[in-house]
C-alpha positions in Angstrom: 45.3 68.7 -74.4 47.3 71.8 -75.0 45.5 75.1 -74.6 47.1 78.0 -76.5 46.0 81.7 -76.3 46.6 83.9 -79.2 48.7 87.0 -78.3 46.3 89.2 -80.2 43.4 88.3 -77.9 45.6 89.3 -74.9 46.5 92.6 -76.6 42.9 93.2 -77.5 41.9 92.8 -73.9 44.6 95.2 -72.6 43.4 97.7 -75.2 39.8 97.1 -74.2 40.8 97.7 -70.5 42.7 100.9 -71.4 39.9 102.2 -73.5 37.4 101.4 -70.7 39.6 103.3 -68.2 39.8 106.3 -70.5 36.1 106.3 -71.1 35.3 106.0 -67.4 37.7 108.9 -66.6 36.1 111.0 -69.2 32.6 110.3 -67.8 33.9 111.0 -64.3 35.4 114.4 -65.2 32.4 115.3 -67.2 30.1 114.6 -64.3 32.4 116.5 -61.9 32.2 119.5 -64.2 28.4 119.2 -64.4 28.1 119.4 -60.7 30.0 122.7 -60.7 27.6 123.8 -63.5 24.7 122.9 -61.2 26.0 125.2 -58.6 26.4 128.0 -61.0 23.0 127.5 -62.7 21.3 127.3 -59.3 22.8 130.6 -58.1 22.4 132.5 -61.4 18.9 131.2 -62.5 17.5 130.0 -59.2 14.6 131.9 -57.6 14.9 134.2 -54.6 15.3 132.5 -51.3 12.0 131.7 -49.6 10.8 129.3 -47.0 10.4 125.8 -48.4 8.5 123.0 -46.8 10.9 121.2 -44.4 9.4 117.9 -45.4 11.0 118.2 -48.9 14.4 118.7 -47.3 13.8 115.7 -45.0 12.7 113.5 -48.0 15.8 114.5 -50.0 18.0 113.9 -47.0 16.5 110.4 -46.5 16.9 109.6 -50.2 20.5 110.8 -50.1 21.3 108.4 -47.2 19.7 105.6 -49.2 21.7 106.6 -52.3 25.0 106.6 -50.5 24.2 103.2 -49.1 23.3 102.0 -52.6 26.6 103.3 -53.9 28.5 101.2 -51.5 26.5 98.1 -52.3 27.0 98.6 -56.1 30.7 99.1 -55.5 30.9 95.9 -53.5 28.8 93.7 -55.7 29.8 95.0 -59.2 33.0 96.9 -59.1 35.1 95.2 -56.5 34.0 91.7 -57.4 34.6 92.2 -61.1 38.0 93.9 -60.3 39.2 90.9 -58.4 38.3 88.7 -61.3 39.9 91.0 -63.9 43.1 91.1 -61.8 43.6 87.4 -62.4 41.7 87.0 -65.7 42.0 90.2 -67.7 40.4 88.5 -70.8 37.1 88.1 -69.0 34.7 90.4 -71.0 31.7 89.7 -68.7 33.7 91.0 -65.7 34.9 94.0 -67.7 31.4 94.9 -68.6 30.2 94.5 -64.9 33.2 96.6 -63.8 32.2 99.4 -66.2 28.6 99.1 -65.4 29.4 99.4 -61.7 31.4 102.6 -62.2 28.8 104.2 -64.4 26.0 103.3 -61.9 28.1 104.7 -59.1 28.6 107.9 -61.0 25.0 108.3 -61.9 24.0 107.9 -58.2 26.6 110.5 -57.2 25.1 112.8 -59.8 21.6 112.2 -58.4 22.9 113.6 -55.0 24.0 116.8 -56.7 20.7 117.0 -58.6 18.9 117.0 -55.2 20.8 120.1 -54.4 19.8 121.8 -57.6 16.1 120.9 -57.2 16.2 122.3 -53.6 17.8 125.5 -54.9 15.1 125.9 -57.6 12.5 125.3 -55.0 13.9 128.4 -53.1 16.2 126.9 -50.5 19.4 128.7 -49.4 22.7 127.8 -50.9 23.8 126.2 -47.6 21.1 123.6 -47.9 21.9 122.8 -51.5 25.6 122.9 -50.9 25.5 119.8 -48.8 24.1 117.8 -51.7 26.5 119.4 -54.2 29.5 118.6 -52.1 28.4 115.1 -51.2 27.9 114.2 -54.9 31.2 115.9 -55.9 33.3 114.3 -53.2 31.9 110.8 -53.8 32.3 111.1 -57.5 35.9 112.3 -57.1 36.7 109.6 -54.5 35.5 106.7 -56.7 37.9 107.3 -59.6 38.4 104.3 -61.9 41.5 102.2 -61.1 43.1 99.5 -63.2 42.3 96.2 -61.5 45.5 94.7 -60.0 46.4 91.5 -58.3 46.3 91.8 -54.5 49.4 91.0 -52.6 49.0 88.2 -50.1 
């Protein structure tokens, strides 16, 4: 039995991958800009600095550690696994969807970190406390930029 693939299918998958990369890059840059906007909004519209309950800061810090751990789990289970499949089988639409979902989930979790900073700022914390969350979300979001899956050299 001879199995023949149509060239148009291959071309469609390459186009789909390129389109997905562009979309993910657009989402990433939009979210990076939104974090900068959070900092500006927090400083311009935020209330005067006042003493906040330290428990709130501890809760957000604990949640942030959990979110960072979740980011790495999502990357390992969705993004990296799907990328290894896409490197050898770029026509696999299920893997492409998992790959995109993994990136978008990662970006949403990074954005949540920055939102913790904004919430703290609106509760009256100092910029230094909020800045840790802003920077954490921004750096992780920037670090996890979408890359075209490629075959790994052995």
